[in-house]
N, C-alpha and C positions, 0 to 999 in steps of 0.2 A: 616200260621200255628202258633200256640201258641209256646212260648218259655219259658224256665225256666232260671232264672238269679240268680246266687249266687255271692253276693258281700261280700268280706272279707276285713276288715281293722284291722291290728294288733294294731295300735295306737288309735283305736276308743274305746269309753266307752259308757255305756248306756246313760249317760247325753248328750254326743255329738250326739249320734244317735237321741235321742229325740228332741234335739234342731233343728237338720237338718230336721227331720220329721215334726215338727211343722211349720217350715218355708216353706216346699215344699208341704205339704198337710194340710193346716190350717183347713179345714172342711172335716172330714171323710165321710160326706154324699155326697161329691163331689170329688171322687178320680180322678186322672189324666186319661185322655182318653187312653183306651187300657189296663189299669191295671185290672187284674182278681183277683189276690190274693197277699197279702204282709205279710211277717213274719220277725220279728226282734228278735235276741237272742244273748246271749254271744257266742263267737266262741269257738270251741273245744280246741284250743291251745292259748286262750286269745284273747283280742280284741273283735270285734263285727262282726256279720254276718247278712246279710239280704238276704232272699230268696223271689223272686217274680215270678209270672206267668203273662206274658203279651200276648196280642193278636198278637203282631208282634215285631220283633226286631226294626223296624222303630219307633214304639210308645215308646219303652224303650229308645232308643238312644235319641230321641227328649226330653223326660223328663229328662234324665241324663244330657244332654248338656244345656238345657234351665233352669232347676230348681235345680237339685241336685248339680252339680259342682259349680254354683255361690253361693249357700247357704253354701256349705261346705267351700268354699274359704273365704267367709265373716266370718265364725266362726273359721278360722285358723285350719281346720281339716287336718290331714295327708292324704296321698293318700290311695286309696283302689283298690283292683282288682275285676274285674267283669268277670265271666265266663258265657257264653251263650250257651245253647243247645236247640235243638228242642224238644218239648214235643211229646212223642209217644202216651201216653195214659193218661187219667185223669178220676177221679171220684170225683164229688162234690155232696155229698148227700143233 
């Protein structure tokens, strides 16, 4: 079942997000296995947020552990929180 993931990082900026994105998804034509949709934006209370839809939690966790965390660590990024919920319904026109 598909999942919705909301990642929030208070100490993140647009520049840090973009640098991490560029390292983890260098070719937008070849997204990570299992990624359905990805959105990045400023957080409501500051920092940065990323909202993704993934085919499964396993696909998300694999990408997080193998790609995102190492890239963020190399860039000296602060920690961020991830909330995962199952998708009940979706519409992709």
